[in-house]
C-alpha positions as CSV (number, residue, x, y, z in Angstrom):
1,M,-108.5,-41.7,-191.8
2,K,-110.2,-43.6,-188.9
3,F,-108.5,-43.8,-185.5
4,T,-109.4,-46.4,-183.0
5,T,-110.0,-45.5,-179.3
6,A,-106.8,-47.4,-178.3
7,A,-104.7,-45.4,-180.8
8,L,-106.2,-42.1,-179.6
9,K,-105.5,-43.1,-176.0
10,A,-101.9,-44.0,-176.9
11,A,-101.4,-40.7,-178.7
12,L,-102.8,-38.8,-175.7
13,L,-100.4,-40.6,-173.3
14,V,-97.4,-39.8,-175.5
15,L,-98.4,-36.1,-175.6
16,L,-98.9,-36.0,-171.9
17,A,-95.6,-37.7,-171.2
18,S,-93.9,-35.2,-173.6
19,A,-95.5,-32.3,-171.7
20,I,-94.3,-33.6,-168.4
21,C,-90.8,-34.1,-169.6
22,L,-90.7,-30.6,-171.1
23,S,-92.0,-28.9,-168.0
24,A,-89.3,-30.8,-165.9
25,A,-86.6,-29.7,-168.3
26,D,-87.8,-26.0,-167.9
27,A,-87.3,-26.1,-164.1
28,P,-84.3,-23.9,-163.2
29,T,-81.3,-25.3,-161.4
30,V,-80.4,-23.1,-158.5
31,T,-78.3,-23.2,-155.4
32,V,-79.8,-22.6,-152.0
33,K,-78.2,-22.1,-148.6
34,G,-80.0,-22.7,-145.3
35,Y,-80.6,-24.9,-142.3
36,V,-81.9,-28.4,-142.4
37,L,-84.7,-28.7,-139.9
38,D,-88.0,-30.5,-139.5
39,S,-91.0,-28.9,-141.2
40,A,-93.1,-28.8,-138.1
41,C,-90.6,-26.5,-136.2
42,A,-90.2,-24.4,-139.3
43,F,-93.9,-23.5,-139.2
44,T,-95.2,-24.0,-135.6
45,K,-92.1,-22.7,-133.7
46,G,-91.1,-19.9,-136.2
47,L,-87.5,-21.0,-135.9
48,S,-84.8,-19.3,-138.0
49,K,-82.5,-22.3,-137.3
50,P,-82.8,-25.7,-135.5
51,I,-82.7,-25.8,-131.7
52,S,-80.1,-28.5,-132.0
53,K,-78.8,-31.2,-134.3
54,Q,-80.2,-33.9,-132.1
55,C,-83.7,-32.2,-132.0
56,A,-83.8,-32.1,-135.8
57,I,-82.7,-35.8,-136.0
58,S,-85.2,-36.9,-133.4
59,C,-88.1,-35.1,-135.3
60,A,-87.0,-36.7,-138.6
61,N,-86.8,-40.1,-137.0
62,A,-90.3,-39.6,-135.7
63,G,-91.5,-39.0,-139.2
64,S,-91.4,-35.2,-139.6
65,Q,-90.2,-34.2,-143.1
66,L,-86.9,-32.3,-143.2
67,V,-86.8,-29.1,-145.1
68,I,-84.3,-26.4,-146.0
69,L,-85.0,-23.0,-144.4
70,T,-83.0,-20.1,-146.0
71,D,-82.0,-16.9,-144.2
72,D,-84.8,-15.0,-145.8
73,G,-87.4,-17.4,-144.4
74,T,-88.1,-19.4,-147.6
75,I,-88.8,-23.1,-147.0
76,Y,-87.7,-25.5,-149.7
77,W,-89.4,-28.9,-149.6
78,P,-87.0,-31.6,-150.9
79,I,-88.8,-33.9,-153.4
80,A,-87.9,-36.7,-155.7
81,D,-88.4,-36.4,-159.5
82,T,-89.2,-40.2,-159.8
83,T,-92.5,-42.0,-160.1
84,P,-93.3,-43.4,-157.7
85,S,-91.8,-40.6,-155.6
86,S,-89.9,-41.2,-152.4
87,G,-89.2,-39.3,-149.2
88,Q,-86.0,-37.4,-149.1
89,N,-85.2,-37.6,-145.3
90,P,-82.5,-40.2,-145.9
91,K,-80.7,-37.8,-148.1
92,L,-81.0,-34.9,-145.6
93,L,-80.6,-36.8,-142.3
94,P,-76.8,-36.5,-142.3
95,F,-77.2,-32.7,-142.5
96,A,-80.0,-32.4,-139.9
97,G,-79.5,-29.3,-137.8
98,D,-76.6,-28.0,-140.0
99,K,-76.4,-25.2,-142.5
100,V,-76.1,-26.6,-146.0
101,V,-75.5,-25.6,-149.6
102,A,-77.9,-27.5,-151.9
103,S,-78.3,-27.3,-155.7
104,G,-80.9,-28.8,-157.9
105,K,-84.1,-28.2,-159.9
106,V,-86.6,-25.9,-158.2
107,Y,-90.3,-26.0,-158.7
108,Q,-92.8,-23.5,-157.5
109,R,-96.5,-23.9,-157.1
110,G,-98.7,-21.4,-155.2
111,G,-96.6,-20.2,-152.3
112,S,-94.5,-23.4,-152.0
113,K,-91.1,-24.1,-153.3
114,A,-89.6,-27.6,-153.8
115,I,-86.2,-28.7,-154.8
116,V,-85.0,-32.0,-156.4
117,I,-81.6,-32.1,-154.8
118,E,-78.8,-32.9,-157.1
119,K,-76.0,-32.0,-154.7
120,I,-75.9,-31.2,-151.0
121,E,-73.0,-30.4,-148.6
122,A,-72.4,-28.8,-145.3
123,Q,-71.7,-25.1,-145.6
124,S,-68.2,-24.4,-144.4
125,S,-67.7,-21.9,-141.6
126,Q,-65.5,-19.8,-143.8
127,K,-68.3,-18.8,-146.2
């Protein structure tokens, strides 16, 4: 059997797409609880929670990516699972400075964790 270069390239693309879909399906869905704050303050200021809601909003509006910082210090980078990808600040901005409960698929690479948020809500004060 003789394969053309185009047929081999097409087969390779199908295999690659299948591998990507399978790895995305393998990502666990988890629930995380933490504060929504800008990424710069999470790293440079060593904050355990935002200084204020307005500060987090101002930083986000200036272009800083919002992240979720859990009580144990883990930072979750909100990402999109679409191609092309898109920033997640619009989804997080209503919760800037607040403690939230977010659930979605979590990905880990090196020392970083990312979450594709499926659901997010403010954490009630009774919890």
